[in-house]
C-alpha positions, 0 to 999 in steps of 0.5 A: 262165833261173834265174841268181842275182843274184850269178851275173848280177853276175859274168857282167856283170863277166866280160863287161866284162872281155872288152872289154879282151882281145886274141885270136888265132885260128889254124885252118881258115877258110871262107866260109859261103854261104846261098842262101835262098828258098821251095819250093812244088813238086817238079822234073819232072826228078827227085824233088827240090824247086825252090828259088825263090831270094830271097837270097844271103848270105856270112859268115865260117865255120869258125875265122873264125866263132870270130873273128867271135864274139870280135870282138863281144866283145873289144878286138881279134882277129887270125886266122891261116890259109891260103886259096886264090888265088881269088875265094872267097879275095878274098871271105874277106878282104873279109868279114874286113875288114868285121868288123875282124879283123886278117888279117896272119896269113892267107897265100894259097897258089896250091896251095889252094882257099878252103873254101866251104860253101853252104847251100840253105835255106827256111823249114823249115831246110836243104835241102842243103849243098854243100862246095867244099874241099881238106882235104889237108895244106897243103904244108910250105913254106907251113906253115914261112912260116905258122910264122915269121909266127906267131913274130913275132906271138905274140912281139910282139902281147901276145895274152891268149889263143890259140885253135886251131880245128881243122876237119881241113882240113889246117892244124893239123898236129903240127909247127905245133901244137907250134910254137904251143904252145911259143911260147905257153908262152914267152910265158905266153899261155893256149891254147884248143883246139877239136880234131878227132880226127886230131891229138889227141896233138899237143894236149898240156898245153893250158889249155882243151880243148873237144871235143863229145861225138862228138869226145870219144868218138872220142878215147877209142874208146868210147861215153860216156853223158852222165852225170856218173859216165861223163863223169868216168871218160872224162875221167880217161882223156883227162887221162892222155893229154893232161895238159890243164889244163881240159876242157869237153865240149859235150853238145848237149841235155844241156848241158856237162861240165867237168873239171880233174883235181880238180873236175868238173860237168855244167851242163844246157842251158836249154830253147830253141826250136832253129832252127839249131845251126850254129856253136854250138861256135864260140861256145862256144869263143870265149866260153870262151877269153875267160872263161879269159883273164879269169881265171874259174874253170872252173865259171864258164867252163862256165856262160857258155859254156853260155849263149852256145852255147844262145843262138846256136841260136835264130838261123838260120845262123851268128850272132855273139853280142854282150855285150848279148845275153849279158846279156839272156838271162842276165836272163830 
């Protein structure tokens, strides 16, 4: 990578500032399960490979992976979500506890199942993914209970930033989004959002809005070529709708775009040996939210978020990023 010494020193100071921050993540959580083995033959029963299973691993996924990334970088992390009253829910709480993430804001509902995404993998990568989930809207009485819990937490816990991580699994409905936004504005806590299209109109006046290019295009109802002029025109349209303070759009191999209504830029992706893009967006929003809370400018937020998203693509499976890993890659 080609960072100036000034940029590296600023990045070092920013990452050091992360260690004092306290964060809250609200969103759709899941368990990511990996079944890993080798494939040497086809099934005689159907034209499919036979996976000789050698390892099974469970990790935090969805909004919980964002929390995991934060926990590797900042002072403390709390998570708020709804899980099922099932074995996967127990497994989820055990994984959260192991990661030293506060799950006081996680409610258990007998009407839900805990989302589990199971990936079958060999040395070449993903063979198959199996999802077990319920993405219907969460019932109103459960949302009301969660909203009350969040009122208590946001008013008393002195968070430096709140992240809304939407996977369109039924949690982040307009009423809950509005409640969180009002509470954060009252407490002067910045809000960072990783959105889905379903409730875009609810994400008004947030401090940092981070769709990927596909989500960005869906929100606008048009294709957007990943060049600065086209992105600027599209961002102005979205800014008119949402009045966000800052926008980041992740562009995969094209890098990351930023816009705040007066300043914009496009930072190219660094050349990488891509092994797995799973979880890269989670890392980007986690690092960007911390940089926002640390008081960094939007170009600085975009730069460190772009670096972090690229790093995790070099690892197989969902991977949390550490402060030392960020610094090590910045110095290459």
